[in-house]
C-alpha positions as CSV (number, residue, x, y, z in Angstrom):
1,X,50.4,12.3,22.0
2,X,49.0,8.8,22.6
3,X,47.7,6.6,19.9
4,X,44.1,6.8,21.3
5,X,44.1,10.6,21.3
6,X,45.6,10.7,17.8
7,X,42.9,8.4,16.5
8,X,40.2,10.5,18.2
9,X,41.5,13.7,16.5
10,X,41.8,12.0,13.1
11,X,38.2,10.8,13.4
12,X,37.1,14.3,14.3
13,X,39.0,15.6,11.3
14,X,37.3,13.1,9.0
15,X,33.9,14.1,10.3
16,X,34.7,17.8,9.5
17,X,34.5,18.8,13.2
18,X,38.1,20.2,13.3
19,X,40.5,21.6,10.7
20,X,44.0,20.5,10.0
21,X,45.3,22.6,12.9
22,X,43.0,20.8,15.3
23,X,40.7,23.9,15.8
24,X,37.0,23.5,15.6
25,X,35.6,24.3,12.1
26,X,32.3,25.6,13.4
27,X,30.9,27.3,16.4
28,X,29.0,25.1,18.8
29,X,25.4,24.8,17.8
30,X,22.7,26.3,20.0
31,X,21.2,23.6,22.2
32,X,17.7,24.2,21.0
33,X,18.8,24.0,17.4
34,X,20.5,20.7,18.1
35,X,17.3,19.3,19.5
36,X,15.2,20.6,16.6
37,X,17.7,18.9,14.3
38,X,17.4,15.6,16.1
39,X,13.6,15.8,16.0
40,X,13.6,16.7,12.3
41,X,15.9,13.8,11.6
42,X,13.8,11.4,13.5
43,X,10.7,12.4,11.5
44,X,12.5,12.0,8.2
45,X,13.7,8.5,9.3
46,X,10.2,7.4,9.9
47,X,10.0,7.6,13.7
48,X,6.3,7.0,13.9
49,X,6.0,8.1,17.5
50,X,7.1,11.6,16.7
51,X,4.6,11.7,13.8
52,X,1.9,10.6,16.2
53,X,2.9,13.3,18.7
54,X,2.7,15.8,15.8
55,X,-0.8,14.7,14.8
56,X,-2.0,14.6,18.4
57,X,-0.6,18.1,19.0
58,X,-2.2,19.3,15.8
59,X,-5.6,17.9,16.8
60,X,-5.3,19.8,20.2
61,X,-4.3,23.0,18.5
62,X,-6.8,22.8,15.8
63,X,-9.9,22.8,18.0
64,X,-9.6,26.5,18.8
65,X,-10.2,27.3,15.1
66,X,-7.4,29.8,14.9
67,X,-4.6,29.9,12.3
68,X,-1.8,27.7,13.5
69,X,1.0,28.9,11.2
70,X,1.5,31.6,8.6
71,X,2.4,30.5,5.0
72,X,3.1,33.0,2.3
73,X,1.6,35.8,4.3
74,X,-1.7,34.0,5.0
75,X,-2.7,31.9,8.1
76,X,-3.4,28.2,7.9
77,X,-6.4,26.8,9.7
78,X,-6.5,23.1,10.3
79,X,-9.7,21.0,10.8
80,X,-9.7,17.2,11.4
81,X,-12.5,15.4,9.5
82,X,-14.2,12.1,9.8
83,X,-12.4,9.0,11.1
84,X,-9.1,8.9,13.0
85,X,-6.8,5.9,13.8
86,X,-5.1,5.9,17.2
87,X,-2.1,3.8,18.1
88,X,-0.2,3.1,21.3
89,X,3.6,3.0,21.7
90,X,3.4,-0.8,21.7
91,X,1.7,-0.9,18.4
92,X,-1.8,-1.6,19.6
93,X,-4.5,-0.2,17.3
94,X,-7.8,1.4,18.3
95,X,-10.0,2.4,15.4
96,X,-12.7,5.0,16.1
97,X,-15.5,4.6,13.6
98,X,-17.6,7.7,14.7
99,X,-18.7,9.5,11.6
100,X,-18.9,13.1,10.7
101,X,-16.8,16.3,11.3
102,X,-17.1,15.9,15.1
103,X,-15.5,12.4,15.4
104,X,-11.9,13.5,16.0
105,X,-12.9,16.0,18.6
106,X,-15.3,13.6,20.5
107,X,-14.9,12.8,24.2
108,X,-14.3,9.1,23.2
109,X,-11.1,10.1,21.2
110,X,-9.9,12.5,24.0
111,X,-10.3,9.9,26.6
112,X,-8.4,7.3,24.5
113,X,-5.6,9.9,24.1
114,X,-5.6,10.5,27.9
115,X,-5.1,6.7,28.3
116,X,-1.9,6.9,26.3
117,X,-2.9,6.4,22.7
118,X,-1.8,8.9,20.0
119,X,-3.2,9.9,16.6
120,X,-1.7,7.7,13.9
121,X,-3.8,8.6,10.9
122,X,-6.3,11.4,10.2
123,X,-8.1,13.3,7.5
124,X,-7.3,17.0,7.5
125,X,-8.9,20.1,6.0
126,X,-6.3,22.8,5.5
127,X,-7.7,26.3,4.8
128,X,-5.1,28.8,3.4
129,X,-6.7,32.1,2.5
130,X,-9.4,31.3,-0.1
131,X,-8.0,27.8,-0.9
132,X,-9.2,24.7,0.9
133,X,-7.2,21.4,0.7
134,X,-8.0,18.0,2.1
135,X,-5.5,15.2,2.7
136,X,-4.9,12.1,4.8
137,X,-1.8,12.0,6.9
138,X,-0.2,8.9,8.3
139,X,2.3,9.2,11.2
140,X,4.8,6.8,9.7
141,X,6.3,9.2,7.1
142,X,3.7,12.0,7.0
143,X,3.0,11.3,3.3
144,X,0.1,13.0,1.6
145,X,-2.6,10.6,0.7
146,X,-5.9,11.0,-1.2
147,X,-5.4,14.7,-1.5
148,X,-8.3,16.9,-2.6
149,X,-7.2,20.2,-4.2
150,X,-8.9,23.5,-4.5
151,X,-11.0,24.1,-7.6
152,X,-8.9,24.7,-10.7
153,X,-9.0,28.1,-12.4
154,X,-7.4,27.1,-15.7
155,X,-9.5,25.8,-18.6
156,X,-7.1,24.0,-21.0
157,X,-5.6,20.7,-20.0
158,X,-1.9,21.8,-20.1
159,X,-2.6,24.7,-17.8
160,X,-4.6,22.5,-15.5
161,X,-1.8,20.0,-15.2
162,X,0.6,22.8,-14.2
163,X,-1.9,24.2,-11.8
164,X,-2.4,20.8,-10.1
165,X,1.3,20.3,-9.7
166,X,1.6,23.8,-8.2
167,X,-1.3,23.1,-5.7
168,X,0.2,19.8,-4.7
169,X,3.5,21.5,-4.0
170,X,1.7,24.2,-2.0
171,X,-0.1,21.5,0.0
172,X,3.2,19.7,0.7
173,X,4.8,23.0,1.8
174,X,1.9,23.9,4.1
175,X,2.3,20.5,5.8
176,X,6.0,21.0,6.1
177,X,5.4,24.4,7.7
178,X,3.1,22.8,10.3
179,X,5.7,20.1,11.0
180,X,8.4,22.7,11.5
181,X,6.2,24.6,13.9
182,X,5.7,21.4,15.9
183,X,9.4,20.6,15.9
184,X,10.2,24.0,17.3
185,X,7.7,23.5,20.1
186,X,8.7,19.8,20.7
187,X,12.4,20.7,21.0
188,X,11.7,23.7,23.4
189,X,11.9,23.7,27.1
190,X,8.1,24.5,27.4
191,X,7.1,21.1,25.9
192,X,7.2,19.0,29.1
193,X,6.4,21.8,31.5
194,X,3.6,23.6,29.7
195,X,2.5,22.0,26.5
196,X,2.0,18.4,27.6
197,X,0.1,19.4,30.8
198,X,-2.2,21.7,28.7
199,X,-2.8,18.8,26.3
200,X,-3.6,16.4,29.2
201,X,-6.1,19.0,30.6
202,X,-7.8,19.2,27.2
203,X,-8.0,15.5,27.0
204,X,-9.8,15.3,30.3
205,X,-12.1,18.3,30.1
206,X,-15.5,18.9,28.6
207,X,-15.2,21.2,25.6
208,X,-18.8,21.5,24.5
209,X,-18.7,25.1,23.4
210,X,-15.5,24.6,21.4
211,X,-16.8,21.5,19.8
212,X,-19.9,23.4,18.6
213,X,-17.5,26.0,17.0
214,X,-15.6,23.2,15.2
215,X,-18.9,21.7,13.9
216,X,-20.0,25.1,12.6
217,X,-16.6,25.7,10.9
218,X,-16.9,22.4,9.1
219,X,-20.4,23.2,7.9
220,X,-19.4,26.7,6.7
221,X,-16.3,25.4,4.8
222,X,-18.4,22.6,3.0
223,X,-20.9,25.2,1.8
224,X,-18.2,26.9,-0.3
C-alpha cells in the first residue's frame, strides 16, 4: 500500500467513515437527505441567500391562504403583514414602504422579485389553531424579533412567565417546522423544474382575486 493511500485511509478512519478493518461504518446516505443536510447546514451558518429563498417561497405559498404545514396535529396558516425588505444577491437593498396588510402581496413587490430580488425581512402572522402569533423574521439567521404572543390564559405572574416561555418555544418550533418544509422542497428534484417556474409565473401574473382573499383574512384575524 502506498503512503498516499495509507494516509487517505487513516484520514477516513479519523473522520469515522470507516472502521479499523477499512469497511464503511455507515450505509451511504440517500442523495436527497444529503442535499437536505447541506441546505440545513447552510441556513444554520447564516447563509442569507437561503434564508431569502425561504422567505420568498413562504410569501408565494402563503397567498393561497391554506395551511402550509401541520404542527402538533393542527395546520399553520401564514400571512405576511405590513412592510417587507428585499435584497439582491449583490447586497443591494430595496425597501418597500407600502403600508397595510396588502403590501407584501402587491404587484410592486412581485415585480421586484421577478427582477431578481428576494425577501430579506418580513413581518409574519402565524395562525395555529386558535392561537395567533406575530413575529419579524430576518433572512440572515431567521431569528425571531418583536414577537407578539397569543393572549395569556394564566392570572398570576409566575404562571404567566411559564406560559410566555411555552408560547415562545411553540413559536420557535412552528418556524422551525416551516423551515424544514422549505428545506425538503429546496433539496428535491422538483425545485428547479416545477417550483421555481411556478413562483416566476406568480411574480408576473395578476392575482386580484387571491389578493382580496388575503386582505379579508387579515381583517378577520385582527377582529379576534
